N, C-alpha and C positions, 0 to 999 in steps of 0.2 A: 401363497396358499396357507390357509390356517385349518387345522383339523379341529372339529367341533363335535361335542357329544352333550347329551342332556341326561339328567336323572330327574324323575318325577315321583310323585307319591304312589303311582300305579300306572296302568296302561290305558285308562280311559281319559282322553284329553278334556272331555266335557265335565269330568268330575275331579280329576287328579291334577294338582298344581305342579308347576315347575319348581324344582328345589335347587338344582345345581347345573351350571354350565362349565364344561371343561374345554380349554383352548390350548393348542400347541402349534407353533410355527414349524415344527419338525426339527428343532434344535435340541431336543431332549428335555426341554423345560415345559412344564404344564402349569397353566393358571386355572385355578378353581374359583368360580364366582358363585357364591352361595346366596340363596334367597330365603331368608327366615322372616316370616310375617311380623313378629314383634320387633325385629330390627329395622324393618322397612319404614316404620313410623307412618303408616297409612299412605305411603307413596306408591304402593303396588310395585310394578316392575319398571319404574322410571329409571332407565339406564341409557341415556342418550349416546354415550360413547360406544357401548356394546351394540346398540341398534345401528349406529353409523357403520361399524365394522361389518356387521352381518348383512347389511344391505348395500355395501360398497361394491359396485360392479367391477372394480379393478382387483378385488381380492376374491379368489376362488375359495369356497368353503367345502371342506372334505369331511364326509360323514361315513359311518357304517349304519345302514338302514336309515337313510336320510328322511324317508317318508314320516317316520315317527318323530324325529327331532324337529323337522320343519313344522309339523303340526303343533308340537309343544311350544316352539318359539313364536309361531303365529298366534297361538292362543294367549300367550303371556304378553307379547309385545305388540300384536296387531301388525306385524311386518311379514313380507315375503322375503325369505333368505335366498339370495341368488348372487352370482351363479353358484350352484351346488353340484358336487360330485358325490357319488355313492359307491363305496367298495362292494356292498352287497349286490347291487344291480350289476356292476361290472363282473363280479364273480359268477352270477347266474347266467350272464351272456356268454362267458367263455369256458366255464367249468361245467359243461352240460353232462359230463360223465359222472357227476356226483350230486347229491342233494345236501351236501355239507357246505353251507355258505355262511355259517356263523363266524363272528370275529375270532373266537377262540380257535376254531378249526382252520381258518385261513391263515392266522398267524403261525400256527404250528406247521401247516403243510407248505406254505410259501416262504416263510421267513425263518423257520426252525426255532420259533419263540413260543414258549408256553406261558399263557396268561391265565390267571385264576378268575373265575366268574362267581366265586363263593359269596361275595357281598352284593351281587346283582339285586337280590330281593330284600335288602335291608331297609331300614327306616331312613330315607333320604331327607325327611322333613325335620330330623333332629336338629336342635340348635347348634350342637357341636358334633361334627363328624369324627368318627374314630380314625386312627391311623390306617386301619385296614380298609375302611371306606375310601379314604383319600387315595390310598395306593391303587385300589380297584378303579376308581374314577380316572386316575391318571393313566392307567394301562389302556383304557378305552380310546385314548387319542395318541399315545406315545408312538405307536407303530403304524398309524394310518398312512403317513407319507411313504414309508418303505413299501407298504402293502399296495398302495396306489400305483407306484412305479412298476411293480411286478404285474399287476392286473392291466395296467395301461399297455405294457408290452404285449400281453396276451390279446388284448382287444385289437391292437394293430396287426398282430400276426394272423388273427382270425378275421380280419377285415370287418370288425364290428365297432370300431371307435365312434364312427358317425352315428350309428344306431344308439350307442350308449349316451352320447351327447344329447340326442333328441329326448331320450328318457329323462336325463338329468334336467333339461329345460322344463319338462312337464311337472317335475316334483312339487313346486310350490302350489300348483293347481290341485294336484292329487292330495296334498296335505289339507288344503281348504275343504275339499270334498269330504275328507275324513272327519274334519271338525263339524261339518254339517250333518254327519250321520250317514253319509253315502258309502259306508263300508259293507253293509249287508241290508239290502241287496246292493251289489256293486253295479253302477250304471254301465259298466263295460261288459257285463255278462249278458247273455242272451235274454 
């Protein structure tokens, strides 16, 4: 299993480009893959090894708010990332007593870890990322494995793991719908 996160220029996948991918296998090491247009030499997002990892059916990809990241990755690479797991969906299925499902809240409440979100809205398209941006980006994947284990136990306890897995399987299609503009109106609303 590999934890994955993305940073983009903004929140509109049709307008805002992918800038950074963070990866961690859960061993405390984070790999940052930066996409800077002038360094790409006109090759776009040609990253065959990264695409192979993200589409490998034998490697589970762990996200927080996978819907956003899968849309960013599909938009940049033209791939469906699978199989994917999402800690945000898991939290919403088992922590129905709260509306606090953000990564910062979950890390604090389930792991006793405080992470900073101060760099969340910084310029991810910069050619050189600051140490603060790098630390922020790393923190977004460093704790996902431990968080998943806590949430997986709750999904099992509440007999909702099968439902969560069905939601996870649908995520690539949901991301493609987002890229096509089916967020408002949402085709699943009345």
